Each structure stands twice: as structure tokens, then as C-alpha cells.
C-alpha positions in Angstrom: -30.5 23.2 -25.2 -26.8 22.8 -26.3 -23.5 23.7 -24.7 -22.1 27.0 -26.1 -19.5 26.5 -28.8 -16.1 27.8 -27.6 -14.2 27.1 -30.8 -14.4 25.8 -34.4 -12.0 24.2 -36.8 -11.3 25.9 -40.2 -10.5 24.4 -43.5 -7.8 25.4 -46.0 -10.1 28.2 -47.4 -10.6 29.8 -44.0 -14.2 28.6 -43.7 -15.7 26.9 -40.7 -15.2 23.1 -41.1 -16.6 21.5 -37.9 -17.5 22.4 -34.3 -14.6 21.7 -31.9 -16.8 21.4 -28.7 -19.5 18.7 -28.8 -23.0 19.6 -27.8 -24.9 18.2 -24.9 -26.9 16.0 -27.2 -23.7 14.5 -28.7 -22.3 13.8 -25.2 -25.6 12.1 -24.1 -25.6 10.0 -27.3 -22.0 9.0 -26.8 -22.6 8.0 -23.1 -26.0 6.4 -23.7 -24.8 2.8 -23.2 -23.3 3.6 -19.7 -26.3 5.5 -18.6 -28.7 2.7 -19.6 -26.4 0.1 -18.0 -26.2 2.0 -14.7 -30.0 2.4 -14.6 -30.4 -1.3 -15.2 -28.0 -2.2 -12.3 -29.8 0.1 -9.9 -33.2 -1.3 -11.0 -32.0 -4.9 -10.4 -30.6 -4.1 -7.0 -33.9 -2.4 -5.9 -36.0 -5.4 -7.1 -33.6 -7.9 -5.3 -34.0 -6.0 -2.1 -37.8 -5.9 -2.4 -38.0 -9.6 -3.3 -35.8 -10.7 -0.4 -37.8 -8.6 2.1 -35.0 -6.2 2.9 -34.7 -6.9 6.6 -35.0 -10.7 6.8 -31.4 -11.2 7.8 -30.7 -7.9 9.7 -28.8 -8.5 12.9 -27.5 -11.6 14.5 -29.7 -14.7 14.7 -31.3 -15.3 18.1 -29.8 -12.1 19.5 -31.7 -10.9 22.5 -31.7 -7.3 21.3 -32.5 -8.0 17.7 -36.2 -7.2 16.7 -35.9 -8.7 13.2 -37.6 -12.0 12.4 -34.3 -13.9 13.0 -33.7 -12.3 16.4 -35.1 -13.2 19.8 -36.0 -9.9 21.3 -39.7 -10.8 21.8 -38.9 -13.8 24.0 -36.4 -11.8 26.0 -39.0 -9.0 26.7 -41.6 -11.6 27.7 -39.2 -13.2 30.2 -38.4 -9.8 31.7 -42.1 -9.0 32.0 -42.4 -12.3 34.0 -39.8 -11.0 36.5 -36.8 -12.9 35.0 -33.6 -11.0 34.8 -32.2 -11.4 31.3 -28.6 -10.4 30.7 -26.9 -10.4 27.3 -23.4 -11.7 27.1 -20.9 -11.8 24.2 -18.0 -13.7 25.8 -17.3 -16.4 28.2 -15.7 -13.9 30.5 -19.0 -12.0 30.8 -20.8 -15.2 31.5 -18.3 -16.0 34.2 -18.9 -12.7 35.9 -22.7 -12.8 35.6 -23.4 -16.5 36.6 -24.9 -17.0 40.0 -26.2 -19.8 42.2 -29.6 -20.0 40.5 -29.1 -19.0 36.9 -29.7 -20.4 33.5 -27.4 -20.0 30.5 -28.8 -20.1 26.9 -26.0 -20.8 24.4 -26.3 -20.4 20.7 -22.8 -20.8 19.1 -23.8 -20.5 15.5 -20.2 -20.1 14.3 -18.6 -22.7 16.6 -16.3 -20.3 18.4 -16.1 -22.3 21.7 -13.7 -25.2 22.2 -14.3 -28.2 24.4 -12.6 -26.7 27.5 -14.8 -23.6 27.3 -17.9 -25.7 26.9 -17.0 -27.8 29.9 -16.5 -24.6 32.0 -19.8 -23.1 30.7 -21.7 -26.2 31.9 -20.1 -25.8 35.4 -20.9 -22.1 35.7 -24.7 -22.2 35.6 -27.3 -24.3 37.4 -29.1 -25.1 34.1 -27.8 -24.8 30.5 -29.9 -24.6 27.4 -27.9 -25.2 24.2 -29.7 -24.3 20.9 -28.7 -26.1 17.7 -25.6 -27.8 19.3 -22.7 -28.7 16.9 -20.6 -31.8 16.9 -18.1 -30.4 19.5 -20.8 -29.4 21.9 -22.4 -32.8 21.7 -19.1 -34.6 22.3 -18.2 -32.3 25.2 -21.5 -32.2 27.1 -23.6 -35.1 25.8 -21.4 -37.8 24.2 -24.4 -40.2 24.0 -26.3 -37.8 21.8 -25.8 -37.6 18.0 -27.4 -35.9 15.0 -30.8 -37.2 13.8 -31.2 -35.3 10.6 -34.2 -33.2 9.5 -37.6 -34.1 10.9 -40.0 -35.5 8.4 -43.0 -35.6 10.7 -45.9 -33.2 10.0 -46.4 -32.6 13.8 -44.1 -32.9 16.8 -45.9 -33.8 20.0 -44.1 -33.7 23.4 -44.6 -37.3 24.5 -42.1 -37.1 27.4 -41.9 -36.3 31.1 -40.3 -32.9 30.8 -42.7 -30.3 32.3 -41.8 -27.5 29.9 -42.4 -29.9 26.9 -45.7 -31.1 28.3 -47.0 -27.5 28.7 -46.0 -26.8 25.1 -47.7 -29.9 23.8 -46.2 -29.5 20.3 -43.6 -27.4 18.5 -42.9 -26.3 14.9 -42.1 -29.3 12.7 -39.5 -29.7 9.9 -36.4 -28.7 11.8 -33.2 -30.6 12.8 -33.4 -33.5 15.3 -31.1 -35.2 17.7 -30.4 -39.0 18.0 -30.7 -40.6 21.5 -30.2 -44.3 21.1 -29.5 -44.9 24.8 -31.0 -43.7 28.1 -32.1 -40.1 28.5 -35.1 -37.9 28.2 -36.1 -37.2 24.6 -39.1 -35.0 23.7 -41.0 -34.3 20.5 -40.0 -37.6 18.7 -40.1 -37.6 14.9 -38.9 -41.2 14.4 -37.1 -44.0 16.2 -34.7 -42.6 18.7 -34.8 -39.1 17.1 -36.0 -36.1 19.1 -36.2 -32.3 18.8 -35.4 -31.7 22.5 -33.1 -33.9 24.7 -32.4 -33.4 28.3 -29.1 -34.7 29.7 -28.8 -33.9 33.4 -28.8 -30.1 33.9 -28.2 -29.6 30.2 -31.1 -29.3 27.7 -30.4 -29.6 24.0 -32.9 -27.9 21.5 -32.1 -28.9 17.9 -34.2 -26.4 16.1 -33.3 -22.7 16.7 -36.6 -21.6 15.1 -38.3 -22.3 18.5 -36.7 -19.1 19.9 -36.8 -16.6 17.1 -39.3 -13.7 16.7 -40.8 -15.1 13.6 -41.9 -18.5 15.0 -41.9 -18.2 18.8 -45.6 -17.3 18.8 -46.6 -20.4 16.7 -47.5 -23.9 18.0 -46.2 -24.3 21.5 -42.8 -22.7 20.9 -43.3 -19.9 23.4 -44.5 -22.3 26.1 -41.4 -24.5 25.6 -39.0 -21.6 25.6 -40.5 -19.9 28.6 -40.7 -23.2 30.5 -37.0 -24.0 29.8 -35.7 -20.4 30.6 -38.2 -19.3 33.3 -37.2 -21.8 35.9 -34.5 -19.4 37.2 -34.5 -15.9 38.4 -31.7 -15.0 36.1 -31.0 -15.9 32.5 -27.7 -15.2 30.7 -28.4 -15.0 27.0 -25.0 -16.0 25.6 -24.0 -15.7 21.9 -20.2 -16.3 21.5 -18.2 -13.9 19.4 -14.6 -13.5 18.3 -13.7 -12.4 21.8 -13.9 -16.1 22.8 -11.3 -17.3 20.3 -7.8 -18.1 21.8 -5.5 -15.0 21.6 -2.5 -16.7 20.1 -1.7 -13.7 17.8 -0.6 -13.8 14.2 2.1 -16.3 13.2 5.6 -14.9 13.2 7.7 -14.5 10.1 10.0 -17.3 11.2 7.0 -19.6 11.5 5.8 -18.8 8.0 9.3 -19.1 6.4 10.4 -22.5 5.1 13.5 -23.9 6.6 15.7 -23.6 3.5 15.1 -19.8 3.1 17.5 -18.7 5.9 20.6 -20.7 4.7 20.0 -19.4 1.1 19.7 -15.8 2.3 23.0 -16.2 4.3 24.7 -17.7 1.3 23.5 -14.8 -0.9 24.7 -12.3 1.6 28.2 -13.8 1.8 28.3 -14.0 -2.0 27.3 -10.3 -2.3 30.0 -9.2 0.2 32.6 -11.3 -1.6 31.6 -9.8 -5.0 31.8 -6.3 -3.5 35.4 -6.9 -2.3 36.3 -8.5 -5.6 34.9 -5.8 -7.9 35.7 -2.9 -5.5 39.4 -3.7 -4.9 41.9 -0.9 -5.7 43.9 -1.4 -8.9 46.3 1.5 -8.2 46.8 4.8 -9.8 45.9 5.4 -13.4 48.7 5.0 -16.0 48.9 7.2 -19.0 48.9 5.2 -22.1 48.9 6.1 -25.8 45.8 5.2 -27.7 46.2 2.3 -30.1 44.8 4.4 -32.9 45.5 7.9 -34.3 43.0 10.5 -33.4 42.9 13.8 -35.3 43.7 16.8 -33.3 40.6 18.6 -34.6 38.4 15.8 -33.3 40.0 15.9 -29.8 39.7 19.7 -29.7 36.1 19.6 -30.8 35.2 16.9 -28.2 36.9 18.8 -25.4 35.3 22.1 -26.5 31.9 20.5 -26.3 32.5 19.2 -22.8 33.8 22.6 -21.7 30.8 24.4 -23.3 28.3 21.9 -21.7 29.7 22.6 -18.2 30.4 26.4 -18.8 34.1 25.7 -18.0 35.4 28.8 -19.8 38.5 29.3 -17.6 39.5 25.6 -18.0 39.2 25.8 -21.7 41.2 29.0 -21.8 43.9 27.4 -19.5 44.2 24.6 -22.0 44.9 27.2 -24.8 47.2 29.1 -22.6 49.4 26.1 -21.7 49.9 25.3 -25.4 50.6 29.0 -26.2 53.1 29.3 -23.4 55.0 26.2 -24.5 55.1 27.4 -28.1 56.2 30.9 -27.0 59.0 29.4 -24.9 60.2 27.5 -28.0 59.9 30.6 -30.2 62.0 32.8 -27.9 64.7 30.2 -27.5 63.8 29.0 -24.0 63.2 25.5 -22.9 59.8 24.0 -22.3 60.5 24.0 -18.6 61.5 27.6 -18.4 59.9 29.8 -15.6 56.8 31.6 -16.7 58.1 35.0 -15.6 61.2 34.5 -17.8 58.9 33.6 -20.8 56.7 36.7 -20.1 59.7 38.9 -19.9 61.3 37.6 -23.1 58.0 37.9 -25.1 57.5 41.5 -23.8 61.0 42.4 -24.8 60.7 41.0 -28.3 57.3 42.5 -29.0 57.9 45.8 -27.3 54.8 45.4 -25.1 54.4 45.8 -21.3 55.0 42.7 -19.2 51.6 43.4 -17.5 49.8 43.2 -20.8 51.5 39.9 -21.7 50.8 38.5 -18.2 47.1 39.5 -18.5 46.8 37.6 -21.8 48.7 34.5 -20.6 47.7 34.2 -17.0 45.5 36.8 -15.3 42.5 37.6 -17.5 39.4 35.6 -16.5 36.6 35.2 -19.1 33.0 35.7 -17.8 31.2 35.1 -21.1 31.7 33.2 -24.3 32.5 36.5 -26.1 35.4 37.2 -23.7 36.6 33.6 -24.1 36.8 34.0 -27.9 38.5 37.4 -27.6 41.1 36.1 -25.3 41.8 33.1 -27.6 42.2 35.6 -30.4 44.6 37.6 -28.2 46.7 34.5 -27.6 46.9 33.9 -31.3 47.9 37.5 -32.0 50.6 37.4 -29.3 52.1 34.2 -30.8 52.1 35.8 -34.3 53.7 39.0 -33.0 56.4 37.1 -31.2 57.1 35.0 -34.3 57.4 38.1 -36.5 59.7 39.8 -34.0 62.0 36.7 -33.9 62.0 36.5 -37.7 62.8 40.2 -38.0 66.0 39.8 -35.9 64.6 40.5 -32.4 63.7 44.1 -33.4 60.7 45.3 -31.5 57.7 45.8 -33.8 56.1 49.2 -34.2 53.5 49.7 -31.6 54.6 46.5 -29.8 52.3 43.8 -28.6 49.6 46.2 -27.6 48.9 46.9 -31.3 48.6 43.1 -32.0 46.0 42.6 -29.3 42.4 43.7 -30.0 41.5 46.9 -28.2 38.7 45.2 -26.3 41.3 43.0 -24.5 43.5 45.7 -23.0 44.5 45.0 -19.4 42.3 47.8 -18.1 39.1 46.6 -19.9 39.8 43.0 -18.8 40.2 44.0 -15.2 36.9 46.1 -15.4 35.0 43.1 -16.9 36.3 40.8 -14.1 35.0 43.2 -11.4 31.7 44.1 -13.1 30.6 41.1 -15.3 
């Protein structure tokens, strides 16, 4: 099935040349690469999820409420069935509020959020502390004599110590990390000389392999017996997995702390320079002075340039005023008056010479306001006609012309019509 054709292209003879709208088959053929690539990506993602098992890494490791293989929900539920109160904590403040006289704290700080002072406080809060997979800082703070022993190479790990919980377990899962105990102390499940999987230092028990507590391995070997023996000695267990809430709240660094020392002086110098440049370039030079151009410019070019500017801004009255100023000066010279003569005297002299009414001459020279380009052209023609009529009257010996100035002005520009156009454009 194809998409309906909405238009065709025609050749020079008027016949149909080609289809303008592509069909569905053409669109699929054009996009076949991206369709195949998208299907391949989806297929690879599905296979990857199936191969990885999908839920093997869901949730936090050794979390007491995590039922996935990496969690420890099974151990927590067994402890609760045996009458032990298990409380989950995400911060040291919660541990501080939950800790009692006969409580055990299980600590698994996978990301190393706690610092030495927090570890020391944690050891003082509870009667017994079980630290799973301790890092270097935890060993230095709570058991300085204990170090890392590497990965166990023994095929089986047997208790071989006086710790009751380890003796009941008899053996635990092999192949995990170990701890080094070169000096005195209680080490259980040895895998070599001075290397153990469990070390007890006073009221603190260190378990090197976290697999002993997770859901996937707790039921194998003697892992469950060891975990229940270490945590079931108290009536209350605080299952503590530190989070970002335990990090010191110092806040983000300020802008001043991130800025190099040389930036502030440079910015101040640039600011002073900008202000000085503003005063230098912005100082007042005084009023403008009229000065003749060093070249000769044709009057037609000047007139054309000004006319374009006036036309662009629709400044009809300003353009007409420029024409009127020149006309008034020429009329004053024609009638024998000076260039500085009053306007009323010039109007009266022109009206007397041409035989027209002073109101008509005043309308052409001063009062008429153009509201369109056609009126502007008509008024400019009226100015030219008035100048010619005045020149002819002066040349004829100051005798008024027949018909006066009204006959020299186009009928469309009579004072009555001009006044009507101004009131009703």
C-alpha cells in the first residue's frame, strides 16, 4: 500500500514527469539503514541483560532490605526470627540514636565514607562491633596491628581458633580476601602464615570476606553459623551501611577559593582602564562648527541625497520647508528686499506685484501642510509658479499680471482646497 500522491512535477510539454510525494516503500528503503541499526542495538541490549542475569547487581550490597543475591535480607530475617531486633541505619547519627547498652553494630563501608574520628566514635557506641571488609583507614583506626593479607589461596578454610562463633561454623567459603595478623590476637580460618579470614581485636571483629553475609552465599559452608554467632550475641543489632549523609558538610568551595590570586588585581586594572577610556573617549569637544567641504559637491547630488532621506522618513513638511526657505530668499531678492527682511513684508510685496491675495501667498509659502507625496509635489510646483509670476511681474515694470497669482497656482492648490485636505486627509 502506498501513500496517496498529492502532487506531480510536469515537464516542458505539460506531461507528468515524476511523482513529487515519495511512496511508503521509498521512505522505508531510504530509512532501511537506521531501522536495521536500531533493531540491532535493541537486540544487543536484550542479550546483554539476559547474559548478565538482569538482577545480579540490583540494590546495595549487604543491604538488610535487599533481597537480591548481593543483599543480606535473608540473614536479617533469620536474626529477627530468633528474637534479635535488627534496625537498619544509613548514617552515624542514626546509629548514635539507636545504640544501647547491649547492642552490636555491623559496619560495611563499601565506599569509605567514614573518617577516623567517626570510626573511633562508632567503636565506642556499641558493645560489640563487626566490621565487614575493612579498608585501610578502618584498620588503622580500630586495629593498627592488623593488615591486609591478600586473597586466600586455600581450597578450604577451617576455624582453628578459640572464637565460639567460628568453631560452630567450622568452615566458611574460601577464595576471599584475608587479613594479616603478625602479632598477638585471635585469628580464625587461616589460609597461610599469619593470614586469616576473621580477626578479633577486643570487642571488634573483622571479617575480610563480605560474601559470608550476602544472600547468595550465606547458606553455604558454615557462613550462616558464623554470621548468626557474631550478630546473635546481643538483643539488638544495628545494620549500618554509611551513605553520603556521613560526609562532612563543608559545602561547595567559594568563588574566591577557586580563583587564582592574580585574577583580582587584573580585573581591577581592567576596570580602571575601562573607566579611563570611557572618560577619554567620552569627553565633550564643544559645539559643532560649520566648515566648508574640501571638495565641490554638485547641487543635484545634495538635493537627491536629502530627498532620499526625507522620503525614507516621510518628512514631507521638512522637505517642503527646505524648498520654502530657498523660495522666500529668492523672492526677497527679486522684489528688492534684503535677505533678512520680515516674512510679512515679503508676502505683501509678492502679493502686490502678482495681484494675488496675501492669504494665497501665505498659504503657499508658510501655512499649507502636505499630507501625501502628491500634495508635496503640488506645493513644490506652486512655489515654482509663484517665483516665475513674481519674476515676470518685476520684469514687466511692477504691473500686476492678469489674473494675479491665483492664475499661476494650480487649481488643486487653492487656499480652500489646501485647508480642506489638512482637516480631512
